[in-house]
All heavy atoms as an XYZ file, in Angstrom:
938
protein
N    -127.568    104.453    -10.217
C    -127.397    103.956     -8.868
C    -128.548    103.005     -8.545
O    -129.709    103.306     -8.743
C    -127.391    105.146     -7.914
C    -127.251    104.770     -6.485
S    -127.124    106.290     -5.523
C    -127.046    105.608     -3.933
N    -128.229    101.863     -8.016
C    -129.232    100.862     -7.683
C    -129.517    100.909     -6.193
O    -128.619    100.798     -5.371
C    -128.729     99.460     -8.069
O    -128.391     99.475     -9.444
C    -129.796     98.428     -7.827
N    -130.787    101.087     -5.845
C    -131.206    101.099     -4.451
C    -131.514     99.673     -4.023
O    -131.796     98.820     -4.860
C    -132.443    101.969     -4.281
C    -132.229    103.402     -4.704
C    -133.503    104.186     -4.610
N    -134.590    103.425     -5.229
C    -135.844    103.791     -5.240
N    -136.202    104.898     -4.682
N    -136.770    103.058     -5.823
N    -131.484     99.387     -2.714
C    -131.803     98.030     -2.252
C    -133.180     97.565     -2.715
O    -133.362     96.399     -3.028
C    -131.763     98.155     -0.727
C    -130.908     99.334     -0.447
C    -131.076    100.260     -1.627
N    -134.152     98.466     -2.796
C    -135.496     98.090     -3.237
C    -135.466     97.645     -4.700
O    -136.180     96.734     -5.101
C    -136.472     99.275     -3.042
C    -137.794     99.003     -3.719
C    -136.672     99.544     -1.566
N    -134.621     98.289     -5.505
C    -134.531     97.935     -6.912
C    -133.972     96.534     -7.113
O    -134.176     95.921     -8.146
C    -133.661     98.939     -7.671
C    -134.278    100.322     -7.705
O    -135.519    100.414     -7.582
O    -133.536    101.295     -7.837
N    -133.256     96.032     -6.130
C    -132.666     94.703     -6.241
C    -133.548     93.626     -5.631
O    -133.184     92.467     -5.583
C    -131.294     94.688     -5.557
C    -130.254     95.450     -6.363
C    -128.883     95.341     -5.748
N    -128.688     96.532     -4.922
C    -128.259     96.538     -3.674
N    -127.937     95.426     -3.084
N    -128.123     97.635     -2.995
N    -134.719     94.023     -5.127
C    -135.640     93.064     -4.512
C    -136.094     92.037     -5.545
O    -136.352     92.367     -6.693
C    -136.851     93.817     -3.953
C    -137.771     92.953     -3.139
C    -137.169     92.513     -1.828
O    -136.685     93.355     -1.085
O    -137.179     91.299     -1.568
N    -136.169     90.812     -5.131
C    -136.595     89.720     -5.999
C    -138.073     89.900     -6.354
O    -138.922     89.923     -5.462
C    -136.376     88.402     -5.278
C    -136.772     87.203     -6.098
O    -136.885     87.330     -7.339
O    -136.961     86.122     -5.501
N    -138.404     90.038     -7.636
C    -139.813     90.231     -8.019
C    -140.709     89.076     -7.586
O    -141.879     89.281     -7.281
C    -139.776     90.324     -9.543
C    -138.358     90.478     -9.924
C    -137.522     90.054     -8.765
N    -140.167     87.862     -7.543
C    -140.968     86.714     -7.106
C    -141.394     86.872     -5.646
O    -142.523     86.560     -5.283
C    -140.181     85.410     -7.267
C    -139.939     85.059     -8.722
O    -140.691     85.568     -9.585
O    -138.999     84.302     -8.995
N    -140.479     87.376     -4.817
C    -140.803     87.576     -3.397
C    -141.893     88.636     -3.256
O    -142.821     88.472     -2.480
C    -139.573     88.005     -2.611
C    -139.899     88.242     -1.150
C    -138.670     88.638     -0.325
N    -139.068     88.960      1.011
C    -139.490     90.151      1.421
N    -139.569     91.139      0.581
N    -139.830     90.367      2.672
N    -141.789     89.741     -3.996
C    -142.800     90.793     -3.930
C    -144.159     90.258     -4.385
O    -145.193     90.618     -3.826
C    -142.387     92.002     -4.758
C    -141.129     92.730     -4.286
C    -140.810     93.880     -5.214
C    -141.267     93.206     -2.852
N    -144.145     89.393     -5.375
C    -145.383     88.777     -5.870
C    -146.022     87.936     -4.765
O    -147.230     87.981     -4.546
C    -145.078     87.924     -7.103
C    -146.288     87.271     -7.712
C    -147.072     87.962     -8.629
C    -146.648     85.975     -7.379
C    -148.190     87.374     -9.194
C    -147.761     85.367     -7.940
C    -148.529     86.073     -8.851
O    -149.638     85.490     -9.410
N    -145.201     87.187     -4.057
C    -145.700     86.334     -2.982
C    -146.201     87.174     -1.813
O    -147.261     86.910     -1.254
C    -144.607     85.347     -2.516
C    -144.343     84.331     -3.638
C    -145.000     84.643     -1.227
C    -143.123     83.483     -3.433
N    -145.448     88.221     -1.449
C    -145.823     89.087     -0.329
C    -147.186     89.726     -0.568
O    -148.000     89.841      0.349
C    -144.738     90.172     -0.103
C    -145.236     91.292      0.787
C    -143.488     89.549      0.486
N    -147.452     90.133     -1.793
C    -148.712     90.818     -2.108
C    -149.812     89.871     -2.559
O    -150.919     90.315     -2.854
C    -148.501     91.867     -3.211
O    -148.054     91.207     -4.400
C    -147.528     92.934     -2.779
N    -149.521     88.599     -2.647
C    -150.517     87.642     -3.110
C    -150.858     87.838     -4.579
O    -151.967     87.530     -5.005
N    -149.910     88.374     -5.337
C    -150.113     88.578     -6.767
C    -150.825     89.866     -7.125
O    -151.003     90.172     -8.298
N    -151.239     90.626     -6.135
C    -151.936     91.887     -6.421
C    -150.926     92.990     -6.737
O    -149.825     92.997     -6.211
C    -152.797     92.302     -5.235
C    -153.944     91.333     -5.029
C    -154.582     91.497     -3.688
N    -153.590     91.085     -2.687
C    -153.569     91.505     -1.442
N    -154.464     92.341     -1.017
N    -152.655     91.078     -0.596
N    -151.323     93.899     -7.598
C    -150.403     94.973     -7.959
C    -150.965     96.359     -7.695
O    -150.256     97.342     -7.830
C    -150.005     94.865     -9.433
O    -151.153     94.990    -10.251
N    -152.252     96.447     -7.330
C    -152.867     97.754     -7.098
C    -153.849     97.692     -5.940
O    -154.377     96.646     -5.612
C    -153.621     98.224     -8.342
C    -152.735     98.450     -9.523
C    -153.561     98.865    -10.721
N    -152.747     98.762    -11.906
C    -152.283     99.807    -12.560
N    -152.572    101.010    -12.173
N    -151.544     99.643    -13.629
N    -154.068     98.887     -5.364
C    -155.086     99.039     -4.327
C    -155.968    100.213     -4.697
O    -155.630    101.009     -5.574
C    -154.458     99.284     -2.934
C    -153.699     98.087     -2.455
C    -153.585    100.502     -2.932
N    -157.068    100.332     -4.017
C    -157.960    101.461     -4.216
C    -157.276    102.712     -3.668
O    -157.089    102.849     -2.468
C    -159.282    101.209     -3.488
C    -160.255    102.357     -3.624
O    -160.071    103.190     -4.529
O    -161.205    102.411     -2.825
N    -156.851    103.597     -4.562
C    -156.105    104.790     -4.177
C    -156.917    105.740     -3.304
O    -156.349    106.586     -2.632
C    -155.605    105.530     -5.427
C    -154.528    104.781     -6.191
C    -153.223    104.620     -5.421
O    -152.859    105.510     -4.638
O    -152.571    103.577     -5.588
N    -158.239    105.631     -3.308
C    -159.046    106.534     -2.488
C    -158.993    106.154     -1.009
O    -159.262    106.981     -0.143
C    -160.490    106.546     -2.976
O    -161.084    105.284     -2.791
N    -158.645    104.915     -0.698
C    -158.640    104.485      0.691
C    -157.341    104.808      1.413
O    -157.339    104.983      2.630
C    -158.913    102.981      0.775
O    -157.888    102.264      0.144
N    -156.243    104.894      0.696
C    -154.949    105.104      1.337
C    -153.975    105.734      0.353
O    -154.020    105.456     -0.836
C    -154.404    103.771      1.876
C    -153.294    104.006      2.858
C    -153.967    102.858      0.802
C    -153.168    102.894      3.855
N    -153.105    106.604      0.864
C    -152.057    107.154      0.013
C    -150.732    107.134      0.777
O    -150.663    106.645      1.897
C    -152.421    108.544     -0.515
C    -152.587    109.581      0.568
O    -152.161    109.346      1.715
O    -153.148    110.645      0.271
N    -149.705    107.672      0.183
C    -148.351    107.563      0.739
C    -148.180    108.267      2.081
O    -147.315    107.900      2.866
C    -147.333    108.118     -0.248
O    -147.378    107.384     -1.435
N    -148.964    109.306      2.336
C    -148.807    110.049      3.579
C    -149.886    109.717      4.608
O    -149.957    110.366      5.647
C    -148.758    111.573      3.325
C    -147.514    111.952      2.545
C    -150.011    112.046      2.625
N    -150.707    108.740      4.323
C    -151.713    108.317      5.298
C    -151.017    107.837      6.563
O    -149.978    107.179      6.502
C    -152.567    107.185      4.742
O    -153.341    107.629      3.672
N    -151.596    108.180      7.691
C    -151.043    107.753      8.978
C    -151.720    106.459      9.409
O    -152.948    106.359      9.418
C    -151.262    108.837     10.029
C    -150.540    110.148      9.745
C    -150.920    111.187     10.782
C    -149.042    109.952      9.696
N    -150.906    105.491      9.764
C    -151.381    104.156     10.121
C    -151.185    103.942     11.613
O    -150.120    104.244     12.150
C    -150.596    103.077      9.336
C    -150.613    103.364      7.839
C    -151.104    101.688      9.671
C    -151.984    103.445      7.222
N    -152.208    103.412     12.285
C    -152.132    103.116     13.717
C    -152.660    101.703     13.943
O    -153.743    101.353     13.476
C    -152.970    104.112     14.547
C    -152.887    103.786     16.031
C    -152.524    105.536     14.288
N    -151.892    100.905     14.682
C    -152.307     99.534     15.021
C    -153.480     99.561     15.971
O    -153.525    100.369     16.895
C    -151.162     98.781     15.697
O    -150.052     98.719     14.866
N    -154.423     98.664     15.757
C    -155.584     98.532     16.636
C    -155.538     97.240     17.439
O    -156.393     97.014     18.289
C    -156.871     98.578     15.812
C    -157.117     99.907     15.135
C    -157.317    101.054     16.124
O    -157.831    100.826     17.231
O    -156.941    102.180     15.774
N    -154.547     96.380     17.156
C    -154.438     95.117     17.888
C    -152.995     94.626     17.809
O    -152.178     95.179     17.085
C    -155.384     94.075     17.306
S    -154.970     93.579     15.625
N    -152.721     93.587     18.564
C    -151.408     92.954     18.521
C    -151.400     91.896     17.422
O    -152.455     91.381     17.041
C    -151.095     92.287     19.865
C    -150.892     93.309     20.967
O    -150.348     94.396     20.679
O    -151.274     93.015     22.119
N    -150.204     91.555     16.929
C    -150.123     90.474     15.936
C    -150.606     89.153     16.528
O    -150.528     88.927     17.731
C    -148.626     90.396     15.613
C    -148.034     91.664     16.106
C    -148.911     92.155     17.214
N    -151.120     88.299     15.656
C    -151.572     86.982     16.083
C    -150.712     85.915     15.419
O    -150.143     86.152     14.354
C    -153.054     86.755     15.703
O    -153.202     86.933     14.295
C    -153.959     87.728     16.440
N    -150.608     84.751     16.022
C    -149.816     83.676     15.419
C    -150.351     83.331     14.027
O    -151.552     83.331     13.782
C    -150.009     82.500     16.376
C    -150.386     83.125     17.680
C    -151.140     84.364     17.327
N    -149.427     83.075     13.121
C    -149.793     82.688     11.768
C    -149.908     83.843     10.791
O    -150.142     83.622      9.609
N    -149.756     85.063     11.290
C    -149.827     86.220     10.385
C    -148.580     86.298      9.520
O    -147.497     85.840      9.909
C    -149.943     87.529     11.185
C    -151.269     87.756     11.830
S    -151.326     89.341     12.705
C    -151.395     90.461     11.320
N    -148.728     86.895      8.353
C    -147.599     87.134      7.461
C    -146.589     88.038      8.179
O    -146.971     88.990      8.866
C    -148.128     87.813      6.197
C    -147.110     88.007      5.118
C    -147.768     88.567      3.853
O    -148.958     88.398      3.625
N    -146.976     89.230      3.054
N    -145.304     87.754      8.037
C    -144.277     88.478      8.792
C    -144.294     89.978      8.525
O    -144.060     90.777      9.437
C    -142.893     87.905      8.493
O    -142.562     88.078      7.125
N    -144.588     90.392      7.300
C    -144.646     91.819      6.989
C    -145.812     92.492      7.713
O    -145.692     93.621      8.187
C    -144.767     92.053      5.483
C    -143.511     91.740      4.704
C    -143.327     90.257      4.405
O    -144.256     89.474      4.672
O    -142.250     89.895      3.920
N    -146.937     91.788      7.827
C    -148.074     92.324      8.573
C    -147.714     92.492     10.048
O    -148.072     93.488     10.668
C    -149.296     91.417      8.435
C    -149.930     91.469      7.086
N    -150.552     90.389      6.524
C    -150.053     92.476      6.182
C    -151.030     90.716      5.335
N    -150.737     91.979      5.106
N    -147.015     91.518     10.597
C    -146.578     91.584     11.997
C    -145.679     92.797     12.199
O    -145.857     93.565     13.159
C    -145.853     90.284     12.408
C    -145.200     90.431     13.777
C    -146.815     89.105     12.383
N    -144.732     93.010     11.300
C    -143.821     94.148     11.413
C    -144.577     95.472     11.352
O    -144.279     96.402     12.100
C    -142.761     94.090     10.314
C    -141.770     92.968     10.487
C    -140.826     92.884      9.303
C    -139.924     91.668      9.401
N    -139.080     91.493      8.209
N    -145.558     95.556     10.474
C    -146.342     96.788     10.355
C    -147.110     97.038     11.643
O    -147.114     98.167     12.164
C    -147.296     96.716      9.139
C    -146.489     96.747      7.837
C    -148.296     97.864      9.175
C    -147.297     96.442      6.593
N    -147.758     96.023     12.195
C    -148.518     96.194     13.434
C    -147.618     96.629     14.586
O    -147.986     97.501     15.378
C    -149.256     94.912     13.806
C    -150.453     94.550     12.937
C    -151.013     93.187     13.339
C    -151.530     95.616     13.022
N    -146.444     96.071     14.672
C    -145.511     96.433     15.754
C    -144.950     97.840     15.556
O    -144.697     98.549     16.524
C    -144.386     95.410     15.833
C    -144.853     94.092     16.387
C    -143.736     93.118     16.581
N    -144.249     91.878     17.166
C    -143.708     90.704     16.984
N    -142.620     90.574     16.255
N    -144.237     89.637     17.552
N    -144.750     98.218     14.316
C    -144.180     99.525     13.991
C    -145.179    100.659     14.221
O    -144.791    101.781     14.515
C    -143.754     99.505     12.512
C    -142.962    100.672     12.062
S    -142.589    100.564     10.290
C    -142.146     98.875     10.079
N    -146.451    100.376     14.099
C    -147.467    101.428     14.086
C    -148.229    101.566     15.396
O    -149.417    101.878     15.396
C    -148.432    101.183     12.927
S    -147.630    101.286     11.335
N    -147.553    101.372     16.509
C    -148.213    101.604     17.782
C    -148.502    103.091     17.968
O    -149.398    103.460     18.716
C    -147.370    101.077     18.953
O    -146.068    101.658     18.874
C    -147.276     99.552     18.894
N    -147.746    103.939     17.298
C    -148.053    105.368     17.213
C    -148.209    105.684     15.725
O    -147.708    104.936     14.878
C    -146.945    106.201     17.845
O    -145.730    105.999     17.167
N    -148.902    106.766     15.382
C    -149.157    107.059     13.960
C    -147.875    107.087     13.124
O    -146.905    107.762     13.470
C    -149.819    108.440     13.994
C    -150.439    108.521     15.347
C    -149.513    107.761     16.254
N    -147.883    106.316     12.049
C    -146.722    106.194     11.166
C    -147.194    106.291      9.726
O    -148.155    105.629      9.337
C    -146.017    104.835     11.390
O    -145.756    104.665     12.784
C    -144.718    104.752     10.622
N    -146.503    107.103      8.930
C    -146.871    107.284      7.526
C    -146.505    106.045      6.714
O    -145.542    105.335      7.026
C    -146.173    108.510      6.944
N    -147.263    105.817      5.664
C    -147.031    104.669      4.780
C    -145.609    104.708      4.212
O    -144.940    103.674      4.141
C    -148.084    104.639      3.643
C    -147.742    103.584      2.613
C    -149.469    104.398      4.213
N    -145.120    105.888      3.848
C    -143.762    105.985      3.293
C    -142.707    105.616      4.339
O    -141.670    105.047      3.993
C    -143.470    107.373      2.683
C    -144.291    107.602      1.443
C    -143.681    108.483      3.685
N    -142.983    105.923      5.612
C    -142.049    105.540      6.663
C    -142.021    104.023      6.840
O    -140.961    103.438      7.055
C    -142.433    106.193      7.988
C    -142.287    107.697      8.002
C    -142.738    108.279      9.320
O    -142.037    108.069     10.335
O    -143.798    108.917      9.333
N    -143.183    103.408      6.740
C    -143.263    101.950      6.837
C    -142.472    101.321      5.692
O    -141.707    100.382      5.893
C    -144.728    101.483      6.811
C    -145.482    102.035      8.026
C    -144.816     99.964      6.772
C    -146.991    101.871      7.939
N    -142.661    101.852      4.488
C    -141.945    101.325      3.313
C    -140.438    101.438      3.498
O    -139.694    100.510      3.178
C    -142.398    102.065      2.059
N    -139.990    102.572      4.023
C    -138.555    102.763      4.232
C    -138.019    101.783      5.263
O    -136.952    101.190      5.072
C    -138.280    104.200      4.664
N    -138.757    101.603      6.340
C    -138.320    100.693      7.397
C    -138.290     99.237      6.927
O    -137.369     98.493      7.238
C    -139.239    100.837      8.612
C    -138.842    100.006      9.796
C    -137.564    100.482     10.473
O    -137.227    101.676     10.365
O    -136.893     99.633     11.093
N    -139.291     98.848      6.145
C    -139.358     97.471      5.648
C    -138.492     97.248      4.410
O    -138.336     96.114      3.967
C    -140.804     97.094      5.323
C    -141.784     97.045      6.481
C    -143.180     96.683      5.984
C    -141.329     96.052      7.537
N    -138.014     98.342      3.837
C    -137.222     98.289      2.597
C    -138.011     97.620      1.470
O    -137.522     96.748      0.759
C    -135.890     97.583      2.812
C    -134.982     98.329      3.744
C    -133.665     97.600      3.943
N    -132.781     98.413      4.720
C    -131.655     98.942      4.251
N    -131.289     98.713      3.028
N    -130.897     99.673      5.029
N    -139.276     98.049      1.363
C    -140.168     97.562      0.316
C    -140.708     98.750     -0.466
O    -140.799     99.853      0.077
C    -141.345     96.797      0.923
C    -141.045     95.453      1.565
C    -142.277     94.933      2.310
C    -140.592     94.449      0.523
N    -141.080     98.552     -1.717
C    -141.689     99.641     -2.484
C    -142.992    100.106     -1.823
O    -143.720     99.316     -1.212
C    -141.981     99.011     -3.849
C    -141.092     97.816     -3.929
C    -140.914     97.333     -2.517
N    -143.273    101.398     -1.944
C    -144.487    101.964     -1.358
C    -145.725    101.249     -1.889
O    -146.670    100.992     -1.140
C    -144.559    103.485     -1.620
C    -145.880    104.065     -1.149
C    -143.405    104.203     -0.943
N    -145.726    100.894     -3.164
C    -146.891    100.214     -3.744
C    -147.160     98.881     -3.056
O    -148.319     98.504     -2.828
C    -146.698    100.008     -5.244
O    -145.531     99.244     -5.490
N    -146.126     98.165     -2.684
C    -146.272     96.885     -1.984
C    -146.794     97.118     -0.569
O    -147.696     96.420     -0.101
C    -144.928     96.119     -1.961
C    -145.001     94.902     -1.048
C    -144.526     95.710     -3.370
N    -146.259     98.135      0.096
C    -146.691     98.438      1.459
C    -148.154     98.878      1.466
O    -148.907     98.515      2.375
C    -145.770     99.495      2.101
C    -146.323     99.966      3.431
C    -144.373     98.924      2.279
N    -148.583     99.617      0.451
C    -149.992    100.013      0.373
C    -150.898     98.783      0.321
O    -151.951     98.742      0.958
C    -150.245    100.885     -0.855
C    -149.768    102.297     -0.719
C    -150.117    103.058     -1.986
C    -149.662    104.484     -1.953
N    -150.024    105.202     -3.190
N    -150.494     97.777     -0.409
C    -151.275     96.539     -0.503
C    -151.335     95.848      0.859
O    -152.400     95.424      1.305
C    -150.694     95.606     -1.584
C    -150.875     96.232     -2.968
C    -151.337     94.222     -1.516
C    -150.100     95.552     -4.072
N    -150.197     95.767      1.532
C    -150.152     95.130      2.853
C    -150.993     95.899      3.867
O    -151.724     95.304      4.663
C    -148.696     95.032      3.335
C    -147.779     94.133      2.523
C    -146.338     94.295      2.965
C    -148.215     92.688      2.603
N    -150.901     97.229      3.817
C    -151.673     98.061      4.736
C    -153.170     97.911      4.457
O    -153.977     97.841      5.393
C    -151.204     99.531      4.642
C    -152.185    100.479      5.291
C    -149.820     99.684      5.264
N    -153.544     97.838      3.196
C    -154.966     97.642      2.857
C    -155.482     96.306      3.371
O    -156.635     96.208      3.796
C    -155.185     97.780      1.355
S    -155.240     99.495      0.834
N    -154.633     95.276      3.354
C    -155.021     93.980      3.934
C    -155.378     94.148      5.408
O    -156.391     93.640      5.874
C    -153.877     92.962      3.828
C    -153.592     92.508      2.418
O    -154.439     92.740      1.533
O    -152.506     91.928      2.201
N    -154.521     94.851      6.135
C    -154.749     95.065      7.565
C    -155.946     95.971      7.813
O    -156.706     95.765      8.753
C    -153.490     95.650      8.209
C    -152.276     94.721      8.254
C    -151.029     95.476      8.675
C    -152.535     93.541      9.169
N    -156.126     96.945      6.950
C    -157.262     97.863      7.070
C    -158.577     97.119      6.850
O    -159.548     97.317      7.586
C    -157.103     99.002      6.066
C    -158.082    100.154      6.143
C    -157.981    100.864      7.481
C    -157.811    101.143      5.016
N    -158.596     96.240      5.867
C    -159.805     95.469      5.556
C    -160.213     94.540      6.700
O    -161.395     94.240      6.865
C    -159.610     94.645      4.282
C    -159.548     95.511      3.031
O    -159.939     96.694      3.093
O    -159.076     94.998      1.990
N    -159.244     94.083      7.478
C    -159.551     93.175      8.594
C    -159.733     93.927      9.915
O    -159.937     93.300     10.948
C    -158.445     92.115      8.753
O    -157.195     92.769      8.980
C    -158.368     91.222      7.533
N    -159.610     95.256      9.884
C    -159.812     96.062     11.082
C    -158.657     96.048     12.060
O    -158.804     96.457     13.210
N    -157.506     95.584     11.637
C    -156.350     95.518     12.531
C    -155.629     96.855     12.670
O    -154.837     97.038     13.588
C    -155.372     94.447     12.060
C    -155.959     93.054     12.112
C    -154.972     92.039     11.562
N    -155.602     90.748     11.387
C    -155.598     89.793     12.318
N    -155.022     89.986     13.470
N    -156.198     88.643     12.075
N    -155.883     97.773     11.742
C    -155.293     99.110     11.782
C    -156.362    100.137     11.430
O    -157.414     99.792     10.896
C    -154.114     99.267     10.791
C    -154.595     99.049      9.354
C    -152.951     98.360     11.146
C    -153.629     99.518      8.302
N    -156.047    101.384     11.731
C    -156.840    102.492     11.209
C    -155.900    103.354     10.387
O    -154.697    103.417     10.654
C    -157.485    103.338     12.322
O    -156.469    103.786     13.213
C    -158.530    102.564     13.071
N    -156.464    104.003      9.387
C    -155.671    104.867      8.522
C    -156.393    106.190      8.375
O    -157.611    106.230      8.233
C    -155.496    104.211      7.150
N    -155.627    107.256      8.427
C    -156.212    108.575      8.220
C    -155.190    109.467      7.539
O    -153.992    109.309      7.719
C    -156.688    109.164      9.531
C    -155.589    109.330     10.546
C    -156.138    109.833     11.861
N    -155.050    109.990     12.795
C    -154.906    109.308     13.907
N    -155.793    108.425     14.250
N    -153.881    109.514     14.692
N    -155.704    110.389      6.764
C    -154.837    111.346      6.086
C    -154.476    112.419      7.099
O    -155.323    112.869      7.851
C    -155.553    111.946      4.874
C    -154.618    112.613      3.940
N    -154.179    113.892      4.151
C    -153.997    112.181      2.820
C    -153.351    114.232      3.182
N    -153.223    113.204      2.370
N    -153.216    112.844      7.160
C    -152.809    113.801      8.186
C    -153.592    115.114      8.158
O    -153.832    115.711      9.187
C    -151.332    114.046      7.921
C    -151.008    113.393      6.658
C    -152.112    112.450      6.311
N    -154.035    115.558      7.000
C    -154.764    116.820      6.948
C    -156.147    116.697      7.564
O    -156.687    117.658      8.079
C    -154.878    117.317      5.507
O    -155.665    116.429      4.756
N    -156.735    115.508      7.552
C    -158.061    115.338      8.136
C    -157.979    114.949      9.602
O    -158.938    115.146     10.327
C    -158.871    114.262      7.396
O    -158.168    113.023      7.460
C    -159.126    114.656      5.968
N    -156.848    114.442     10.064
C    -156.767    113.998     11.448
C    -156.557    115.147     12.415
O    -156.941    115.066     13.564
C    -155.642    112.973     11.612
O    -154.408    113.567     11.305
N    -155.960    116.243     11.968
C    -155.645    117.345     12.872
C    -156.652    118.478     12.799
O    -156.579    119.423     13.551
C    -154.250    117.876     12.551
N    -157.593    118.404     11.875
C    -158.531    119.499     11.665
C    -159.927    119.067     12.089
O    -160.384    117.997     11.711
C    -158.535    119.909     10.176
C    -159.525    121.009      9.926
C    -157.150    120.331      9.742
N    -160.616    119.903     12.868
C    -161.986    119.538     13.242
C    -162.876    119.408     12.013
O    -162.696    120.105     11.024
C    -162.444    120.719     14.115
C    -161.218    121.500     14.450
C    -160.183    121.154     13.440
N    -163.857    118.525     12.088
C    -164.729    118.266     10.941
C    -165.537    119.493     10.554
O    -165.883    119.665      9.390
C    -165.667    117.114     11.268
N    -165.834    120.379     11.503
C    -166.645    121.541     11.181
C    -165.838    122.692     10.588
O    -166.394    123.731     10.266
C    -167.399    121.993     12.420
C    -166.499    122.487     13.517
C    -167.331    122.877     14.744
N    -166.491    123.356     15.809
C    -165.833    122.614     16.665
N    -165.915    121.306     16.584
N    -165.096    123.147     17.611
N    -164.518    122.546     10.479
C    -163.684    123.614      9.935
C    -164.001    123.828      8.460
O    -164.271    122.895      7.724
C    -162.205    123.265     10.105
N    -163.937    125.064      8.036
C    -164.183    125.380      6.632
C    -162.916    125.150      5.830
O    -161.828    124.999      6.388
C    -164.633    126.849      6.471
O    -163.550    127.699      6.863
C    -165.872    127.137      7.292
N    -163.048    125.177      4.505
C    -161.883    124.936      3.652
C    -160.820    126.008      3.842
O    -159.637    125.757      3.687
C    -162.307    124.861      2.184
O    -162.887    126.085      1.785
N    -161.223    127.243      4.197
C    -160.238    128.308      4.415
C    -159.412    128.044      5.666
O    -158.237    128.371      5.711
C    -160.932    129.660      4.536
C    -161.371    130.218      3.217
C    -161.855    131.643      3.391
C    -162.156    132.230      2.031
N    -162.526    133.631      2.121
N    -159.993    127.456      6.696
C    -159.246    127.209      7.925
C    -158.382    125.964      7.833
O    -157.523    125.766      8.664
C    -160.191    127.076      9.135
O    -161.080    125.990      8.897
C    -160.954    128.349      9.371
N    -158.581    125.151      6.836
C    -157.775    123.935      6.689
C    -156.409    124.214      6.069
O    -155.483    123.463      6.274
C    -158.510    122.915      5.831
C    -159.699    122.332      6.516
C    -160.332    121.278      5.678
N    -161.513    120.798      6.349
C    -161.987    119.606      6.225
N    -161.412    118.752      5.429
N    -163.059    119.247      6.871
N    -156.280    125.292      5.317
C    -155.027    125.598      4.645
C    -154.271    126.683      5.405
O    -154.875    127.613      5.923
C    -155.296    126.069      3.215
C    -156.001    125.052      2.312
C    -156.328    125.693      0.967
C    -155.142    123.825      2.119
N    -152.933    126.569      5.452
C    -152.159    127.618      6.119
C    -152.246    128.930      5.343
O    -152.474    128.938      4.136
C    -150.727    127.080      6.115
C    -150.768    125.765      5.485
C    -152.126    125.487      4.980
N    -152.037    130.005      6.052
C    -152.041    131.324      5.424
C    -150.875    131.432      4.443
O    -149.792    130.895      4.711
C    -151.925    132.415      6.498
C    -153.106    132.486      7.430
C    -154.365    132.939      6.714
O    -154.267    133.782      5.808
O    -155.441    132.423      7.056
N    -151.067    132.128      3.321
C    -149.983    132.305      2.349
C    -148.733    132.941      2.955
O    -147.612    132.579      2.592
C    -150.600    133.205      1.279
C    -152.067    132.948      1.373
C    -152.331    132.679      2.820
N    -148.908    133.859      3.896
C    -147.750    134.507      4.518
C    -146.901    133.498      5.281
O    -145.666    133.550      5.253
C    -148.220    135.621      5.451
N    -147.561    132.548      5.954
C    -146.834    131.517      6.695
C    -146.078    130.615      5.726
O    -144.916    130.261      5.961
C    -147.813    130.691      7.567
C    -147.103    129.507      8.208
C    -148.457    131.569      8.620
N    -146.709    130.259      4.630
C    -146.040    129.425      3.633
C    -144.820    130.134      3.048
O    -143.780    129.511      2.810
C    -147.018    129.042      2.520
C    -148.152    128.106      2.934
C    -149.119    127.897      1.778
C    -147.608    126.780      3.421
N    -144.922    131.432      2.826
C    -143.780    132.198      2.307
C    -142.643    132.212      3.317
O    -141.475    132.071      2.944
C    -144.209    133.629      1.971
C    -145.022    133.715      0.707
C    -145.440    135.148      0.400
C    -146.347    135.178     -0.827
N    -146.811    136.529     -1.123
N    -142.967    132.350      4.601
C    -141.928    132.330      5.629
C    -141.247    130.969      5.687
O    -140.026    130.885      5.854
C    -142.532    132.674      6.998
C    -142.966    134.118      7.131
C    -143.669    134.381      8.449
O    -144.019    133.448      9.180
N    -143.882    135.660      8.755
N    -141.999    129.929      5.559
C    -141.420    128.575      5.547
C    -140.501    128.411      4.348
O    -139.390    127.895      4.460
C    -142.532    127.503      5.551
C    -141.960    126.114      5.289
C    -143.298    127.523      6.855
N    -140.950    128.877      3.191
C    -140.123    128.788      1.986
C    -138.827    129.555      2.142
O    -137.753    129.048      1.804
C    -140.919    129.303      0.769
C    -140.212    129.248     -0.567
C    -139.838    127.812     -0.918
C    -141.085    129.845     -1.652
N    -138.887    130.751      2.681
C    -137.674    131.546      2.913
C    -136.749    130.821      3.865
O    -135.523    130.747      3.645
C    -138.041    132.952      3.431
C    -136.817    133.697      3.924
C    -138.732    133.767      2.339
N    -137.303    130.253      4.924
C    -136.487    129.512      5.881
C    -135.817    128.299      5.257
O    -134.660    128.010      5.524
N    -136.534    127.598      4.400
C    -135.950    126.429      3.718
C    -134.855    126.836      2.759
O    -133.836    126.148      2.627
C    -137.041    125.648      2.983
C    -138.017    124.884      3.870
C    -139.159    124.320      3.028
C    -137.317    123.777      4.625
N    -135.048    127.941      2.089
C    -134.024    128.419      1.147
C    -132.758    128.821      1.857
O    -131.663    128.733      1.303
C    -134.570    129.581      0.315
C    -135.607    129.151     -0.706
C    -136.262    130.329     -1.421
O    -136.177    131.480     -0.928
O    -136.894    130.080     -2.461
N    -132.856    129.259      3.103
C    -131.674    129.675      3.886
C    -130.870    128.486      4.384
O    -129.731    128.641      4.780
C    -132.110    130.545      5.055
C    -132.558    131.917      4.647
C    -132.949    132.750      5.845
C    -133.394    134.130      5.426
N    -133.771    134.956      6.588
N    -131.473    127.316      4.394
C    -130.764    126.121      4.895
C    -129.628    125.731      4.041
O    -129.262    125.725      3.075
C    -131.726    124.943      5.010
C    -132.726    125.048      6.141
C    -133.653    123.844      6.103
C    -132.040    125.079      7.492
């Protein structure tokens, strides 16, 4: 089965990313939450404009990729461009909801809760 992303013109993806194929994986990942810090400006790349408009509230990188119908790897490059210029902020969901002084034990859910979630998912 061919997905719309699989049919994307490789030349267009090359142009959109400026020929880059990788980003620093430590700065952003697929579930990082992206929030716009400014409005788009004239002359910006159309994909950057779409990301800024889409991320007025926290939005995951994978959600952006789905909305733009672009591979996640391409969206990571675009998001890193915006991050480098200070137009967005990015944070991992596990660090955004937990106070900095919390210990590693308080950051993870209790095993009993995870088992209940698993049972509930299996019943679906």
